C-alpha positions as a LaTeX table, in Angstrom:
\begin{tabular}{lrrr}
\hline
Residue & $x$ (\AA) & $y$ (\AA) & $z$ (\AA) \\
\hline
Met1 & 104.79 & 126.12 & 121.88 \\
Lys2 & 101.34 & 126.54 & 120.34 \\
Lys3 & 102.77 & 126.16 & 116.84 \\
Arg4 & 104.36 & 122.86 & 117.82 \\
Leu5 & 101.09 & 121.68 & 119.34 \\
Tyr6 & 99.12 & 122.62 & 116.19 \\
Leu7 & 101.73 & 120.90 & 114.05 \\
Ala8 & 101.56 & 117.74 & 116.17 \\
Val9 & 97.76 & 117.68 & 115.95 \\
Ala10 & 97.91 & 118.17 & 112.18 \\
Val11 & 100.43 & 115.34 & 111.79 \\
Leu12 & 98.29 & 113.02 & 113.92 \\
Gly13 & 95.26 & 113.89 & 111.79 \\
Ile14 & 97.11 & 113.08 & 108.58 \\
Val15 & 98.43 & 109.82 & 110.02 \\
Ala16 & 94.90 & 108.86 & 111.12 \\
Gln17 & 93.53 & 109.56 & 107.65 \\
Phe18 & 96.19 & 107.44 & 106.00 \\
Gly19 & 95.54 & 104.73 & 108.58 \\
Val20 & 91.84 & 104.59 & 107.67 \\
Leu21 & 92.66 & 104.63 & 103.96 \\
Gly22 & 95.22 & 101.88 & 104.45 \\
Ala23 & 92.74 & 99.74 & 106.36 \\
Met24 & 90.20 & 100.14 & 103.56 \\
Ile25 & 92.75 & 99.09 & 100.95 \\
Val26 & 93.78 & 96.06 & 103.01 \\
Arg27 & 90.15 & 94.96 & 103.49 \\
Arg28 & 89.50 & 95.37 & 99.77 \\
Glu29 & 92.49 & 93.20 & 98.88 \\
Leu30 & 91.42 & 90.57 & 101.42 \\
Ala31 & 87.94 & 90.54 & 99.92 \\
Leu32 & 89.34 & 90.08 & 96.41 \\
Lys33 & 91.63 & 87.27 & 97.59 \\
His34 & 89.40 & 85.38 & 100.02 \\
Gly35 & 85.88 & 86.55 & 99.16 \\
Val36 & 83.13 & 84.31 & 97.81 \\
Val37 & 82.23 & 85.01 & 94.17 \\
Cys38 & 78.60 & 86.13 & 93.76 \\
Arg39 & 76.89 & 86.88 & 90.44 \\
Phe40 & 73.81 & 89.09 & 90.63 \\
Arg41 & 71.46 & 89.82 & 87.75 \\
Thr42 & 71.19 & 93.57 & 87.31 \\
Ala43 & 69.75 & 96.30 & 85.12 \\
Pro44 & 70.06 & 100.09 & 84.93 \\
Val45 & 68.15 & 102.03 & 87.58 \\
Asp46 & 66.88 & 104.05 & 84.63 \\
Pro47 & 67.60 & 102.44 & 81.23 \\
Phe48 & 67.69 & 105.88 & 79.59 \\
Asp49 & 70.07 & 107.38 & 82.15 \\
Ala50 & 72.26 & 104.42 & 83.09 \\
Phe51 & 75.59 & 106.25 & 83.01 \\
Arg52 & 76.11 & 109.11 & 85.40 \\
Gly53 & 79.55 & 110.54 & 84.87 \\
Lys54 & 82.03 & 107.67 & 84.98 \\
Tyr55 & 79.84 & 104.96 & 86.49 \\
Val56 & 76.85 & 102.75 & 85.77 \\
Ala57 & 73.99 & 102.98 & 88.24 \\
Leu58 & 73.13 & 99.32 & 88.99 \\
Asp59 & 69.78 & 97.89 & 90.04 \\
Ile60 & 70.32 & 94.52 & 91.75 \\
Glu61 & 67.39 & 92.24 & 91.03 \\
Gly62 & 64.92 & 92.18 & 93.92 \\
Ala63 & 66.59 & 94.89 & 96.00 \\
Arg64 & 64.55 & 97.79 & 94.60 \\
Asp65 & 61.39 & 95.80 & 93.90 \\
Gly66 & 60.62 & 95.10 & 97.54 \\
Leu67 & 61.74 & 91.85 & 99.14 \\
Leu68 & 59.34 & 89.92 & 101.37 \\
Thr69 & 60.50 & 90.23 & 105.00 \\
Ala70 & 59.25 & 88.95 & 108.36 \\
Gln71 & 59.44 & 92.38 & 109.99 \\
Arg72 & 59.12 & 96.03 & 109.14 \\
Phe73 & 62.38 & 97.98 & 109.11 \\
Glu74 & 63.10 & 101.68 & 109.57 \\
Cys75 & 64.27 & 103.88 & 106.71 \\
Asn76 & 68.09 & 103.95 & 106.50 \\
Gln77 & 68.35 & 101.05 & 108.96 \\
Arg78 & 71.34 & 98.81 & 108.39 \\
Val79 & 70.27 & 95.23 & 107.70 \\
Tyr80 & 71.87 & 92.00 & 106.56 \\
Ala81 & 70.95 & 90.27 & 103.31 \\
Arg82 & 71.50 & 86.52 & 103.30 \\
Ile83 & 72.71 & 85.35 & 99.89 \\
Gly84 & 71.72 & 82.12 & 98.17 \\
Thr85 & 71.74 & 80.70 & 94.65 \\
Asp86 & 68.82 & 80.26 & 92.24 \\
Thr87 & 68.24 & 77.45 & 89.72 \\
Asn88 & 70.29 & 79.33 & 87.11 \\
Gly89 & 73.33 & 79.51 & 89.36 \\
Leu90 & 72.94 & 83.24 & 89.98 \\
Ser91 & 73.10 & 84.85 & 93.40 \\
Val92 & 69.85 & 86.04 & 95.01 \\
Ile93 & 68.82 & 87.68 & 98.26 \\
Glu94 & 67.05 & 84.96 & 100.26 \\
Glu95 & 66.34 & 86.77 & 103.50 \\
Val96 & 66.73 & 90.18 & 105.13 \\
Thr97 & 67.36 & 90.31 & 108.89 \\
Ala98 & 68.40 & 92.79 & 111.57 \\
Lys99 & 71.37 & 90.64 & 112.59 \\
Pro100 & 73.83 & 88.63 & 110.48 \\
Asp101 & 73.74 & 84.84 & 110.41 \\
Ala102 & 77.27 & 83.66 & 111.21 \\
Ser103 & 76.68 & 80.36 & 109.39 \\
Ala104 & 75.54 & 81.98 & 106.13 \\
Leu105 & 76.88 & 84.26 & 103.41 \\
Trp106 & 75.56 & 87.77 & 103.98 \\
Ile107 & 75.95 & 91.37 & 102.83 \\
Lys108 & 75.40 & 94.63 & 104.68 \\
Ala109 & 72.66 & 96.75 & 103.14 \\
Trp110 & 70.45 & 99.72 & 104.02 \\
Val111 & 66.67 & 100.07 & 103.96 \\
Thr112 & 65.20 & 102.69 & 101.67 \\
Tyr113 & 61.56 & 101.85 & 102.38 \\
Ser114 & 59.53 & 99.16 & 104.17 \\
Trp115 & 55.76 & 98.68 & 104.03 \\
Glu116 & 53.02 & 96.18 & 104.91 \\
Asp117 & 52.39 & 93.42 & 102.37 \\
Tyr118 & 48.88 & 92.76 & 101.07 \\
Lys119 & 47.27 & 90.20 & 98.78 \\
Glu120 & 44.07 & 90.22 & 96.77 \\
Val121 & 41.37 & 87.72 & 97.83 \\
Thr122 & 37.94 & 87.07 & 96.38 \\
Asn123 & 34.90 & 87.32 & 98.65 \\
Val124 & 32.22 & 84.90 & 97.54 \\
Val125 & 29.81 & 86.11 & 100.20 \\
Ala126 & 28.62 & 89.67 & 100.59 \\
Arg127 & 29.46 & 91.30 & 103.94 \\
Ser128 & 28.25 & 94.49 & 105.59 \\
Gly129 & 26.13 & 95.33 & 102.59 \\
Arg130 & 29.06 & 94.97 & 100.19 \\
Pro131 & 28.75 & 92.76 & 97.11 \\
Pro132 & 31.18 & 89.87 & 96.46 \\
Gly133 & 34.47 & 90.95 & 94.91 \\
Glu134 & 38.21 & 91.46 & 95.36 \\
Gln135 & 39.56 & 92.61 & 98.69 \\
Arg136 & 43.06 & 93.51 & 99.90 \\
Val137 & 44.10 & 91.55 & 102.98 \\
Ala138 & 47.30 & 91.95 & 105.00 \\
Thr139 & 49.58 & 88.90 & 104.80 \\
Gly140 & 51.39 & 89.53 & 108.09 \\
Lys141 & 54.61 & 90.13 & 106.14 \\
Tyr142 & 56.33 & 93.26 & 104.82 \\
Arg143 & 57.97 & 94.46 & 101.61 \\
Thr144 & 61.41 & 96.03 & 101.99 \\
Arg145 & 63.50 & 97.90 & 99.44 \\
Leu146 & 67.26 & 97.88 & 99.89 \\
Arg147 & 70.20 & 100.03 & 98.91 \\
Met148 & 73.05 & 97.65 & 98.23 \\
Pro149 & 76.71 & 98.63 & 98.85 \\
Phe150 & 77.60 & 97.88 & 95.21 \\
Asp151 & 75.21 & 100.05 & 93.20 \\
Arg152 & 77.85 & 101.72 & 90.99 \\
Tyr153 & 80.24 & 100.30 & 88.43 \\
Tyr154 & 82.98 & 102.71 & 87.35 \\
Met155 & 84.34 & 102.67 & 83.81 \\
Asp156 & 86.85 & 104.30 & 81.51 \\
Glu157 & 85.29 & 107.48 & 80.10 \\
Lys158 & 86.45 & 106.57 & 76.58 \\
Leu159 & 84.22 & 103.50 & 76.63 \\
Ala160 & 81.32 & 105.00 & 78.57 \\
Thr161 & 79.16 & 106.06 & 75.62 \\
Glu162 & 79.28 & 102.69 & 73.85 \\
Ala163 & 78.92 & 100.81 & 77.13 \\
Glu164 & 75.83 & 102.87 & 77.93 \\
Ser165 & 74.29 & 101.95 & 74.59 \\
Ala166 & 75.02 & 98.24 & 75.05 \\
Tyr167 & 73.74 & 98.25 & 78.62 \\
Arg168 & 70.54 & 100.03 & 77.63 \\
Asp169 & 69.95 & 97.61 & 74.74 \\
Ala170 & 70.33 & 94.64 & 77.09 \\
Ser171 & 67.80 & 96.10 & 79.53 \\
Arg172 & 65.16 & 96.42 & 76.81 \\
Arg173 & 65.03 & 92.69 & 76.15 \\
Glu174 & 62.51 & 90.45 & 77.83 \\
Lys175 & 65.30 & 88.57 & 79.60 \\
Arg176 & 67.72 & 90.67 & 81.60 \\
Asp177 & 71.18 & 89.33 & 80.76 \\
Ala178 & 73.40 & 91.87 & 82.55 \\
Val179 & 75.27 & 90.33 & 85.50 \\
Val180 & 77.58 & 91.97 & 88.03 \\
Thr181 & 80.27 & 89.82 & 89.67 \\
Val182 & 81.03 & 90.65 & 93.31 \\
Arg183 & 83.44 & 89.27 & 95.88 \\
Val184 & 81.89 & 88.95 & 99.36 \\
Trp185 & 84.03 & 88.63 & 102.48 \\
Gln186 & 82.76 & 89.16 & 106.03 \\
Gly187 & 79.96 & 91.37 & 104.75 \\
Leu188 & 82.32 & 93.50 & 102.65 \\
Thr189 & 81.70 & 93.60 & 98.89 \\
Val190 & 84.04 & 94.44 & 96.02 \\
Ile191 & 82.86 & 94.52 & 92.39 \\
Glu192 & 85.00 & 92.48 & 89.99 \\
Gly193 & 83.19 & 93.11 & 86.71 \\
Leu194 & 80.00 & 93.70 & 84.76 \\
Glu195 & 78.92 & 91.35 & 81.96 \\
Ile196 & 76.28 & 91.39 & 79.24 \\
Gly197 & 75.39 & 88.04 & 77.78 \\
Gly198 & 78.38 & 86.48 & 79.53 \\
Arg199 & 80.91 & 88.97 & 78.10 \\
Pro200 & 82.70 & 91.83 & 79.90 \\
Ile201 & 81.03 & 95.14 & 79.14 \\
Gln202 & 84.44 & 96.70 & 78.31 \\
Asp203 & 84.97 & 94.20 & 75.47 \\
Ile204 & 81.53 & 94.92 & 74.03 \\
Ala205 & 82.08 & 98.67 & 74.28 \\
Arg206 & 85.46 & 98.45 & 72.50 \\
Glu207 & 83.88 & 96.52 & 69.62 \\
Arg208 & 81.24 & 99.22 & 69.24 \\
Leu209 & 83.75 & 102.06 & 69.04 \\
Pro210 & 83.92 & 103.74 & 65.60 \\
Lys211 & 86.68 & 102.23 & 63.47 \\
Lys212 & 89.46 & 104.66 & 62.55 \\
\hline
\end{tabular}
C-alpha cells in the first residue's frame, strides 16, 4: 500500500514538473508570436569578461547606471519598467513603478540598489561661517539600479571566442552599437537576437573564424 502511495506521489510530482515546463514553453511561444518588438542598446557588463561559459552577460543601457525614480525601492523588490522609444527608434526605460500600467508596455524587473538623488549647486553667499562653493542638495528623487530579466544571451560555443572579440571591440568605441532585440508580451520577455552595427553577432563571429 505504501509503495503504491509513494509511486502515486512521485508520478504526480513528475506530471506537475512537466506541467510547469509546458506552461513556460507555451508562454515563450506566445511572446514570440504576439509580443511587441523592443530593441535595447546594450554593452558587456565587463568588456574584458563578456562571455561566461556559453552566454554573453548583457548590460541594458540605463538599468545598471541608476534610473531616476519617484520613490525609493527595496533591494530585490519586483518592479515594473515602462518602455518607450527614443529619437533613434531604440527602446528605453521611461519609468519604474511598483505597479504595472495596464495602458503601457512594461517589463518585470528587480531592484539591485536604490539611493537618494543629489545635485551640485553653487552657493554665492557664505552661510554658517562657510565660504561660497559647491554643495550637494537632495532633489527629492531617487536613483534605482535594475536587474532585467534578459541579461544573458546564449550562443554556440564554436562561435563564442570570435563573438566575444567582436562584442568587446564594439564596446570600446565611443558610440555603443550593440543592440539586443526582445519580444515583450504581458511583461514576459524573450530574446530574439543580438546585433553589432545592425548585423547579427553570429554572422560577424563566423566571418572572423580562421579560414581552413
